[in-house]
N, C-alpha and C positions, 0 to 999 in steps of 0.2 A: 359565429366566426368573423363577421364584419368588424365588430369592435376591436377584436384582437389584431386584425389586419391593420386597422387605423393606428393602433398602438405601436405596432412594428414600424409602420411608415413614419410615425411621429419621432420615434427613437432614431430611425435612420436619418431623418431630416435634421434632427438636433445634432447628431454626430457629424453630419456633413457640414453644418454651419460651424461647429467647433473646429473641425479640421481646417476650414477656410480661415478662421481667425488665427489658429496656430500657424498656418502656412504664411499668412501675411506678416506675422510677428518675427519670423525667422528670415525674412528677406528685406531688411531695412535698406533704404536708399542712403548710401554713404558717399560723401564727396571724395574724389580721388586726388591725392597730393603726391607730387614727385619731388624727390631730393637727389641731388648729384653730389657725391663725395669722391674726392680724388686723393688717393694715398697709395704708397708702395708697400709699406710693411707696418703691421699693427704695432709691433714692438718699438719701431723707430718713431712712431707718432707720439708727439709730446703734448699736443693740445688736447685738453680734457673734452672739449666740445666735439672735436673730431672723433675721439674714441667713443663718445656716447652715441653719435650718429652712426658709426660703423656697427656698434652692438645692436642698435635699433634696426638697422637695415638687415643685419644677419638674422635677427629674430622674427622679422616680418613674415618670411615664408613659413617659418615654423608655426607662428600664430595663425596665419591664414589656413594652413593645413589642418590645425586643430579645430578652427572654426568650421571648416568644411566637413570634418569628421563628425563634429557635434551636430551640424545641420543635417547631415545624412542620417545620423542616428535618430534624430527627431523625426525626420521624414519617414524612416523605416518604421518607427513606432506608430506614426499616423497611418502608414500603409497597412500595417498589421491590424490596426483597429478597424480600418475601412474594410479590409478583406474579411476580418472576423465578422463584421456586421453583414457583409454580403453573403458569406458562407452561412452565417446563422440564419439569415432570412431564407436562403436556399434550402437549408436543412429542414426548416419548419415546413417549407412548401413540399419538399420531397417526402417527409414523413406523413404529411396530410394526404399526399397523393399515393403513398405507398410505392408500388412498382408500376403504377398506372393501370392496375387490374381492377380497381374498384372506383366507383364514381366519387370524385372529391366533393361534389355538391350534395351528396346524400344527407338527408336529415336523419340523424341517429336518435334512437329512443333513450340514450344515456349520454352523459357528458363524456366526450372522448378526449383522452390524452394521447401522447405519442405511442405508448405501448398498445393501447386499445386499437389504434389505427393499424399498427403492425399485425396484431392478431386478426383483425378483420380482413386485412389484405391477404393474410395467409389462407383464409377461406377461399379466396379467389385464385389461388395458385394451382400448379399442376402436380404437387407432391402427393395429393391424396385423391384417389378416384372417387371416393364418396363425396368429398367436398366439390369436386369437379362436376359430378352428376347433379347434385343438389343446386349448384350454381347455374348449370346449363338449363335446367327446367324452371329457374326463377324462384326457387324456394326462399333464398336469403332475402329477396326483395319483399317477401310477404311477412317477414319477422319484424313486427312493429312494436311488440311488447318488450318492455324493459327487462323482465326476467328471462324471457326466451333469448333475447339478444346476449345477455350475460352468459347464459349457458352455452350459446354458440361460441363465444369467446373462450369459455372454459374448454370446450372440445378442441378448439384451435390450439390453445396452449398445451393441452395434453398431447396432441399430435406432434407438436414441435418437440416436446420432451421425448417422445418415442423415437423420433428421427435422430435425436442426439444420443440415444441409448442411455438416457438418464432414467432414474426411478422416481425420485421425489420431485413434486411440483407444487409448492405452496400456493403459487399463483392460481392454478386451476382450482384448488380447494377453496380459495377465497371467492373466486368468481361463482363457483357452484353454490357456495353458502349464501352469497348475496341473492342469487336467483331463487333459492329455496325460501329465504326470508320474505322475498317479495310475493311469492305465491302464498305462503302461509298467512300473510297479512290480508289476503283476499278470500281465502276459502271459507271464512266464517260468514261471508255475505252470500246468501243463496243465489243471487244473480251473478255476481262477479266470479263465484266458484266455478261456474260452467261457461264462462265467457270465452270468446275466441282466443284472447290473450293467454289465459290459463291453459287452454287446450294445446296451443302451439308450444307453450313452455314445456308441458309434459311430453309432447312429441319430441322436442329438442333433447330432453333428458333421455328419452327412449333411444333416440339416434346415437347418443353418446354411449349408452349401455350396450347397444348392438355392436358399435364400432370397436369397443374394447372387450367384447365377449363377457359382459357382466350379466350372468344369468339371473342373479338375485335382483339386480336393478331392473332388468327387463320385466320381470314378473310384477314388481311393485308399480312401475310406471304404466304398464299396460292395463293394470286393474283400474288405475285412476283415469286413464284415457277412455277406457271402455265405459266406465260409469258416467263420464261427462257426455259421451255420445248417446248413451241410452236415455239420459235425462233430457236431452235435447231432441229426442224423437227418432234416433237412429241416424244412419249415414245419409239420409235424404237431405239433411240440412247443409251438408258440405258438397252436394252435387254441383252447386254453382261455383265451386272453387276446385277445379280439376287438379291444380298443383298440390293443394293440401290433401285432396283425396288420394292422389298418386303416392305421396310421401307416406301417408298413413298405411297404405297397402304395402308398400315396399318394406317399411320397418316391421310391419306385422309379420310378413312372410319370412324376413330375415330372423326375427325373434323365434318364430315357429321352427325354422331350420335348426337353429342353435340348440333348441330343446327337444327336437323331434316331436312336435305337437301339431295338431290341426290348426291352421291359421284361424284367427278370430273373425276376420272380415272376408266377404266374398270378393272374387276377382272383378274389378270394374271394367268389364269388357267394352262398355260404351265409350271409354276414353283411351283404350289401348289399341295399338295397330295390330294387324294380323300378318303373320309371316306367310309369304307366298313364294314357293320355290319352283313353280312350274310343275312339270311332270316328274315325280319321284319314282324312278324305276325300281328302287330297292324295296318298295313297300310290300309288294305281294310275297316276295321271297325272304322277308326279314325274319331272322331267327328270333329276334326279340318279340316281334308280333306273334309268332307261332308259339312262343313260351307263355303268352298271356291267356288267361282263362276267363277273366271277368270283363264286363263292358267298360268299366272305369279305366282299367289298365290298358285295354286295347285302344281306347280313345287317347289316353295320355302318351302311349308309345307312338301312336300315329302322329300326334302333334310333335313329338320329339324328333321323329325321322324327318318330318317336313322342315322343322327348324334347323336341323343339322345340315340338310341340303342347302337351305337358304344361307346358312353361315359359310358353307364351303364355297358357294358362289360369291359371297361378299369377300371372303378371304382371297380368292383368286383375283378380285378387282382391287385388292389392297385397300379396302374401304370397310374395315371391321374393327380391328383391335384398338384403334385410337378413340373409338366412340363408346365411352363408358355408359352413356344413356341407353345404348342398345341392350346391355345386360338387364337393365331395369325394365325396359319395355317388353322384351321378348322372353328372357330367361326366367325372371321372377314369377310371371303368371304360370309357367309350366312347373316351377318348383311348388307353387301353391297347389296345383292340381295333384301332383304326386304325393304331397304331404297330407292331402285330404283323404287319400286312399289308405285304408287301414286293414291289416290282416292280424288282428289281435291273437287269434288262434287259427293256425293253418295246418292242414294236413300235407301229405306228400305231394298232392296235386297242386297245391298253392305255394309250396316251398320255392319252386323255381320262379314263379311270378313275383313272390316277395323279394327274392334275391335280385331279380331284374329291376324291381321298383327302387330298391336301395341303391343298386348300381347306377340307375338313371339319375338319382339324386346326387351321387358322388361325381358322376360324369358332368353334370351341370355345374357342380361345385368346382371341378377342375377347369371348366371353361371360364367361369367367373374369375378364377385366379389369374387367367391370362389377361383379363381386363383390369387386373390389379385389386380385385375385391376378394379379400381372404377372410372367410369366416371359419371358425373352428368346426371341423367335420368329424371329430373323434367319435361322437356317439353313433354316427352312421357307419363308420368303419367297423366298430364293434358289432353293430347290428348285421352288417354284411357278413362278417365272419360267422355269426350264429346262423344266418339264413343259408349260407353255403354248406355249413355243417349239417343242416337239417335236410338239404336237398340230396335225396338218395337216388336220383335218376342215374341210370346206367350209362347214358350217352350224353354227357354234358358238353361235348365239343360242338360248336366253338364258343358258346356263351361263357363257359367256365374260364378260359384264358382272359376274356374281356373283363369279367368280374374281378379276377385276381389282380390284373394290372391296375384297374381303377382303384381297388381298395388298397393294394400294396403300395402304390405310388404315394398315397395320401396317409400312410400309416407311420410316417416318420415320427420317432420319439414316442411311439406307443408300445405297450406290452404286446399287442397283437402283431407287431412287425414280424417277429420270428415265425409266427404261424403262417402269414402270407408268403414269406420267403420260402418256407419249407413246402407248403402246398404247391407253389409255382414250380419249384425244383422237381417235385414228384411228377407234376403234370407234364413237364418238358420231357422227362424220360419216358413217361407212359405214351405220349404222343410221338415220341422219337424225333423231336425237333433237335437239329444240330446247331442252329444259330439263333440269335436273338431276333434277327430279321424275320425268320419264319414265324416266330411267336407273334411279333407285331403285325405281320401280314394277316394272321388269323384275327387279331384284335381289330384291325382296320376293316376287316370284312364284316364285323358286327356293327360297329358305330365308332366313328372317329372324325375329328377335324384337326388338321395339321397345326402345330404351334402350341398345343396345350400340354401341360405337365411335363415339359421337356427335361427340366432339371430333376424333377422327382422321379421320372422314369429312368434317367441315367443312373441315379443312385440305387434305385431298386434293381436295375440290371446288374450293377456291380455286386450287390448283396446276393442276388440269386446265383450269379456266376461263382462267387466264393462258396456258397452253400453246395452247389453241384460238385465242385472240386473236392471240398473238404469231406463231404458225406459219401460221395459215390466215386471219387477219383476220376470224374469225367471232365474233360476240358471243353467248356462251353464257350464258343467263340461269339 
């Protein structure tokens, strides 16, 4: 950057000296001469010399005015050049600094142009909770590999395109292709193929795939990342890098959530904080706990109740929703725990527990939406419908309303939407609820934190109200 700065300074100095020389040339020192001409009428004047002097005197002011206009024009031209130079240098500086969100003295792994600075600056903005979270924990500072850096810029460009509601983005394709080519040039070398640079690059690809719900890409990149970690002796080799370990864990759980799979890597409890909510009075009488039959689910629901109370306390202090890192440190581990529990074949006794497990996953998904982290939950909505249908318990109250609200609110644009609306309408009449507030009071009695799924619940409320009226002729207020 220094040579370029010197070049800009040199150009500025040259232009300044040029301006000085031009300025001196338009201000010549001229001797002043005065002439006095006495006459009464130009037509009556017969002397040729007198007429010449009169004409000359009359034209002097016109000529002086023209000279002044010409001089001002030159001065304006110089001023515009000077201002252009000043603005140009300012623009270069501002582009390098971005919006002041990234360090202008950072040494980058690639040669940066103005657009690259803009993309990198976007990673440090507030428009994307994922970017904000990764930036807050210092992940971007650890990306020193050229390919990984290009992939981050690719994700930044793709996110800009999404914000503008555009579909095509050749720039992102070019950046991603450059990153792939860089990795491919190294994977033939046994040592370089499992280097930190290649690992972080594949992790950057996986982050992109998760962010844009690319299931196929997730599978491909995680196979490569898992192979590198295994060849390097397992997760022990990254224990000394808690930032890298945390991001791998987060992306792994997010990928598992999108696919409804067991996460590949264990929860790094040694680097994660623990939620402490004090005494949770609702534990002993929790319907969710009472619905659980296995130790794994009892433990997971216990942790969920503690976390929920912790969040309620934080929300009351107005110290919750602006902290995107909170979701990663507290919610993601619980998602991992719930995803690890599997009921591949369950009888009637486990049907309620399975419905509660999926409901808990969707509940945490709804909380993450409030933090701005939106992952596709379609597969879990479908699974919840199946689990509720299999639950033949005669007394589902009040867990059933909670499950239907959690699933129905997140079933927008899904084929299962009508089923959730219909089931909720039937349940309202069966339980003889007259208002939506009565239903939500039952839901809050199971598990809830204010501020989540507000828009989704309003839309679901409207759909259920319409269903009750059209199907049963009942006006549900």
